[in-house]
KEKE-3310 file (N, C-alpha, C; in steps of 0.2 Angstrom, whole numbers, plus 5000, padded with zeros to 4 digits):
npx = (6722:6729:6742:6743:6751:6761:6755:6763:6759:6757:6762:6769:6764:6759:6775:6778:6767:6774:6787:6783:6780:6788:6794:6805:6819:6817:6830:6834:6824:6829:6840:6838:6829:6837:6840:6846:6844:6842:6830:6820:6817:6813:6804:6793:6791:6780:6788:6795:6801:6816:6814:6818:6822:6808:6806:6812:6808:6791:6799:6804:6792:6785:6775:6763:6767:6760:6749:6749:6751:6738:6726:6715:6706:6709:6708:6716:6726)
npy = (5261:5252:5251:5257:5245:5234:5228:5213:5207:5214:5224:5216:5209:5220:5222:5209:5210:5223:5220:5210:5217:5223:5212:5208:5198:5191:5198:5207:5216:5217:5225:5234:5243:5245:5234:5218:5207:5194:5199:5202:5188:5186:5193:5186:5175:5178:5189:5206:5218:5231:5248:5257:5248:5245:5258:5261:5250:5256:5268:5264:5256:5268:5272:5275:5274:5273:5266:5252:5250:5244:5246:5242:5236:5228:5239:5248:5264)
npz = (5396:5378:5369:5351:5339:5329:5315:5309:5296:5291:5284:5279:5270:5261:5260:5250:5240:5232:5231:5220:5212:5207:5201:5209:5219:5237:5240:5239:5238:5250:5247:5240:5251:5260:5273:5284:5272:5282:5292:5283:5281:5294:5295:5291:5301:5306:5315:5323:5314:5320:5326:5314:5307:5303:5298:5289:5278:5278:5272:5260:5254:5253:5258:5273:5289:5296:5289:5295:5306:5321:5334:5349:5345:5333:5321:5310:5316)
capx = (6724:6731:6746:6746:6754:6763:6755:6768:6755:6751:6769:6774:6759:6764:6782:6778:6765:6777:6790:6781:6775:6793:6798:6815:6818:6818:6836:6834:6822:6833:6846:6835:6827:6842:6840:6845:6840:6837:6827:6814:6815:6812:6794:6789:6790:6782:6794:6794:6808:6812:6807:6825:6819:6800:6803:6817:6804:6790:6801:6804:6784:6781:6768:6765:6767:6751:6745:6751:6746:6733:6722:6716:6703:6711:6709:6723:6726)
capy = (5259:5249:5254:5254:5237:5232:5218:5212:5201:5216:5225:5210:5205:5224:5221:5205:5212:5229:5216:5203:5222:5227:5207:5206:5195:5197:5197:5212:5219:5220:5226:5242:5246:5243:5230:5215:5200:5189:5209:5201:5182:5184:5194:5178:5173:5184:5193:5214:5224:5236:5255:5258:5245:5245:5268:5258:5248:5258:5272:5257:5254:5273:5272:5280:5272:5273:5260:5244:5249:5244:5249:5235:5228:5229:5244:5256:5271)
capz = (5385:5374:5363:5345:5339:5321:5312:5305:5291:5286:5283:5276:5262:5254:5254:5241:5231:5228:5228:5215:5202:5206:5199:5213:5222:5241:5242:5230:5242:5258:5247:5239:5256:5265:5281:5283:5270:5289:5292:5279:5286:5302:5297:5289:5304:5314:5320:5321:5312:5325:5323:5309:5301:5301:5294:5280:5277:5275:5268:5253:5250:5251:5263:5277:5295:5300:5290:5295:5316:5322:5338:5351:5341:5324:5317:5308:5321)
cpx = (6730:6736:6743:6751:6754:6762:6758:6763:6757:6757:6769:6770:6762:6771:6782:6777:6770:6783:6789:6779:6780:6798:6805:6814:6819:6825:6838:6830:6825:6839:6842:6832:6830:6844:6844:6843:6836:6829:6818:6812:6812:6803:6790:6788:6787:6782:6792:6801:6809:6814:6814:6823:6815:6800:6810:6812:6797:6790:6801:6800:6781:6773:6769:6762:6763:6745:6747:6753:6740:6734:6723:6712:6703:6713:6715:6720:6726)
cpy = (5257:5252:5251:5248:5239:5228:5220:5210:5205:5219:5219:5208:5213:5227:5218:5205:5220:5223:5211:5209:5221:5219:5205:5201:5198:5199:5204:5217:5222:5226:5236:5247:5248:5241:5224:5208:5197:5195:5202:5193:5181:5189:5190:5174:5171:5192:5199:5213:5232:5242:5257:5255:5245:5255:5265:5257:5251:5265:5268:5258:5262:5273:5274:5274:5270:5266:5253:5243:5250:5244:5243:5233:5227:5236:5248:5261:5275)
cpz = (5383:5369:5358:5346:5333:5321:5305:5299:5287:5277:5277:5268:5259:5255:5249:5240:5228:5226:5221:5210:5200:5198:5207:5218:5231:5246:5241:5234:5247:5253:5245:5245:5261:5274:5275:5275:5277:5289:5290:5283:5290:5302:5295:5295:5311:5317:5319:5321:5319:5320:5317:5303:5297:5299:5291:5274:5274:5269:5259:5248:5250:5253:5269:5283:5298:5297:5290:5304:5318:5331:5343:5349:5335:5320:5315:5312:5312)
residu = (UNK:UNK:UNK:UNK:UNK:UNK:UNK:UNK:UNK:UNK:UNK:UNK:UNK:UNK:UNK:UNK:UNK:UNK:UNK:UNK:UNK:UNK:UNK:UNK:UNK:UNK:UNK:UNK:UNK:UNK:UNK:UNK:UNK:UNK:UNK:UNK:UNK:UNK:UNK:UNK:UNK:UNK:UNK:UNK:UNK:UNK:UNK:UNK:UNK:UNK:UNK:UNK:UNK:UNK:UNK:UNK:UNK:UNK:UNK:UNK:UNK:UNK:UNK:UNK:UNK:UNK:UNK:UNK:UNK:UNK:UNK:UNK:UNK:UNK:UNK:UNK:UNK)
# end
């Protein structure tokens, strides 16, 4: 059985969209979400945040975590 994986690009894209809507810098997003700016920078490179930072980011977005999880064929779980 294949486990779901985090779609880092989809999460980053959602953060960027919200950031632009709110007219915030990435540093401001990091401060509001309670994560370090380097977390967001690493995500730009495709690196996954740890579970606590992932939870903080989806909370800031107001989105369900499952929106960013993908099954084996890429479908949302």
